[in-house]
Steps between C-alpha positions, in 0.01 A plus 500: 500500500338823586268547791200513263594185310574316829169598636314380196673171525423452866137595464428357151178305458701180438832584650363566852438131519850434390632729786278307744621160380863604519457612861319171599802317348738725694303445821505127458876497471566768757274340761722189503813712552382781723437252791871416499605850576546428867752223425743744341473775767831571663461596860846422610723773652679578162163599339439775757856642563687781338718335235841656578463598863769412747267276705392319177872436423546349847190279449667365184841453678334319790426211255868406530459449868160345479380374158133541597317835545417463866268702721471421878171404672523591872287304735462665838354315806389735771394427859480834701537317830819324388584207252463165653693184428197361303505809291871447427426143406218592264716772333790250453259229352344758267847610384588135418162445316527827309850402357323233295232730352536540125635835428703527812868515391786490730532462873209594726645703784383503856308509720687811646371647832455861547686678783178558695435117475139571381545398129678256271605557142537250204633607165410291201664588158248477222622467139339740245478386135326632192163439675581783747230583742285204415771249605588691825132514585457121471819433699382752771167325529666165549720641775192657669333156486796348688527776765124558544367829647611426857297394804488531873660838508768435243476730194655398177564748218664480165672812367816611321529552129331171427205593711462833344536334147227249593260785615571686176426192302174463688414864427572447126320167509219510249593856405400441142155353598440770775588789283319350198172444678517825687572679182227327306232596762620864510509535119169327451322717759645826359413392137149408608447851645677667198315320228164445683476190288468146623700352216752764344731485807572139426698571174772710652534257784526201248749696285710593798496132627615384147775765497620396845504129412688579175750728683571234762562251219736740322682579815529122597646408160746789523608405855534135406698553173632851491620564852219759602493532868159505678421470860186507728509884514500553117252222440253656743536844369456366149135407589427848626664663198334301232152542652546859605657636177315268272166601641592857458560445123176314489315787662641758248425279210137410606434872572606597158307210337183600686551850368548388150191270507294815535662629176497176296227252427740222427674376821793380295557861365455630850768282637738576213463875565542435882828302444632742246438801738559349841766252389799740481430628850468148637821385313680813626388440863610132483828602341565746772426241773708223340803733441464641855491163645798389285701778669492284800751269319766755600446445870774358725259292700427180322141467606433853366695429184297180438171673539572729196481250215223297674279812541583617138401165356164508692422848370582419142296172506221690673507767215485243229204321654302820563568627144418168331281254712284754672398689177427168329272383784330832524394500129417136507261560792340826371320796661291275747807485717429850614151416628313662667660820376579413138663772279267553218599644160439866472435570869703770676822436691404532864855599610454830324269615777617273790670571822847553348357741232351701791826479686690632206273798469563591868872467445481718185372794694822563694760234382797683648347507844412136469844375409682724746275392792521140405884525482514650842274242650706217342819667625363510844423120478858444386630646830419155653825389333658627812355186676633268241739255652610287203811354659394138522290284719614264783381145506261585785355790294473320170166318571149640549424226751687301775732243359672198673843599405457855633371361835791259503746780440357693790543199722853437373602871565382461873747228575788498243714765318279668244721420212548127563413280214538770237881592513698750313724307256846622392689326223855602419835367359627231746861650544353813670256301732656625825472866396149453385400318807645770734334783305165311487504417868581857602186646355258614756166318448675163433483279818714213380675366186521140395804306439632533140401247225754488216428361153654568157707789623216668664402543867147526649411666840162532651426772751198520742320829508409665829184655347204345308618421155230703332552812709666829386763439776597174331536666167725758650708211641529347152612834358760519780619154424547575138684825591726292729587204254497670174834697542698190597771464247471191279197368687233582243250461782132487434214527756170315459223325690137580559539845631758587225248373235225717647731801504621438139136448376395824665788683333436342158132600528596861570737488191209359301282787615749759386557329166160367383257775612670771285541245212126410505409875507726561187335199323156622574590855393642380161195282429254778587697750277485246208140417547378861550758655265572768763751608755289717742219243560740216590694727745181613665360149517826361649480777764152393593619137523778586731268718724235221502761243594645721784147571635406126495822413684453771751143399591602131506780566734263673734253217491768240547635671799181624690228269386646159413787538748767371253856557625634608163525416128720269310787671314352382167162660584554831333621346178220243471231760570655743257529250213149371551342849551690670219517215238142401559363847595641645175221306327261757616702788368517326169128410494404861577753694298477293177135562501543865576751514212250326271224749592738798475543455127128582449393708807823664632693429810260641756178330367707195421614479861143513623381242241784280583420512870135438438571200272776340714437608855262216575711232343811637669320499835386145452848390383653657801258337747572154330873546517482629861288198594743255347802650678297525825482116467858477599383603857365140525855370561627518851811686406552870591698570174227377274225668708686825477555482121140401452356787705732761363438406132130467556465842667740658237303368209174633648664837564634495155178423319254698713703820559831523314404378160137624490538829679866613513584398137175634362551828678852534379395425141227757508735763653803428271289458195665444162848524664442133612576395146807702440695469271270267293277616220201476736655796696436721184146364463275805464204317670679508833494887513192641667322171505194493717543303818194288489460139396398407150125429427372179653354363181753318293464470121430137413686330224296264283641180365 
């Protein structure tokens, strides 16, 4: 089916009702499935770890020593003046009661006194099953109910991996609802301002909501029956993506529809022309995003790999909804939707004399000076990359607000060895246990090594770290342990534990950065080359994308460090920001340059560039503001990693739409001229030679039906 015949089917006088009925039927079915998405989320350790990393292998081997996936909850009792006998009795009674809490698996250890006699420690092993964080959070809440907050000068704190997991679960609790409502408000306000209509904004919102529900249903069914992995992170980002990208597609379509309504008396014909002309750009944009997101499937980190197909499904479903349901509803409702500024047949197109047309005229006077100056400014902004510290975040630095587990960890560190409760785990072949033990114990940074536990021909040791388990010093110790035990002949020793997992995740993220960022650039380059039938234009556009990304990251790093006071960035931060900025930001390249190419056929490259800017500048700006607003909604979560991604993507999108796409790309196109289309036939188009650099006349020739 061609674009034209597809458009006629979607917008037909009778078939538009068929389209609406089909989507109502889909929504009825999808609504019953989408609500079950949370039940198939996998938030256990395996869904977040690097698949083949050494620490992941150790986590698998540990199941032979303890069948359940166990994380410790550490309860710290602190009395600065000294622990009393009554405190000792309470801690012992609590430990006994905690042992009977559902979810606590194995022996509850303690209470152990600190050397300074000012604190006690109880360690409760909590079983982690497929429910992941949700199950841990419930068990932790029950433990806190038993211990209470402490009274009469006795402070009681719960920390350790289970405490951190519970705080993370609390941070993600309601993530779908929080992001959905925040995103809805942001999009609604921006659409109201953009359309200046009390009704029109509802249709893109309704369509995006239907698309999100349908995407959630598809993902639920694939997770339930086809093994698709989805977790809280990917489910939350899905909401932002569908609303952000979907609304972008809606803005482009509605803008072209409004333009065609001035040329066609019949609204059905206007929408057919709008779909036929804007459809290829929208489809190419969505394809770019979906393929770019699919590149994440090559990531080593499981949580990043799982995000790829989830995001791609959301984009594809959003595209289908915006290309079918939205046009059908628009033609069903008619021109009154645009009230009070209805586009009347035969009236001039206001964008031809609007702010972006005037901006284009200014750029056209000295395009080379404009793009060189803009490039220098963006390059200066990119110097902020020197402040980027994407080496991972400690537990203490991972939240934007104070968390109970962080406070507990600080109390624990005052009285006990920093690494207690989160040991380094070494598993090796049992015949070499003595050599492994001696090498392990001799590593500086390991304060003590446990007695060996032997099962199925393997031996397991646990070593206590001198330093905090999430510190760089602890990671250096893990590296030293690996260097010490790996060379032992016949031992096949592997090193794991919390610190090793953190180290391996960071290394895997760095690997993913090196692999996926160039791959996404290559994919985008190929798609642009096919779409624009050119080699020069895609190369120049990719260069602007990289420059825009570097500038956004540089400014973000400065803001994080000197305004927000964040300690650093997660190792996955550059990759996520790049994929979102490039895969989504390329939409604006496509929106602009496909229109420029369309106008170049009739008016030549230089005038085509100005007409393209005048026609798309407003919609690209609106789309960028919507997308920036939706990603800024990630800042509503109390997690530094999400706040950083949200800010960097929001700032990058605004920079891209307001400066890079509208100013830099336009100036480059005006300066390079017809060479933008080399080696296609358009390069040889005579109209591009000596074409005047002023917009086309404002009055458009109406087409009668």
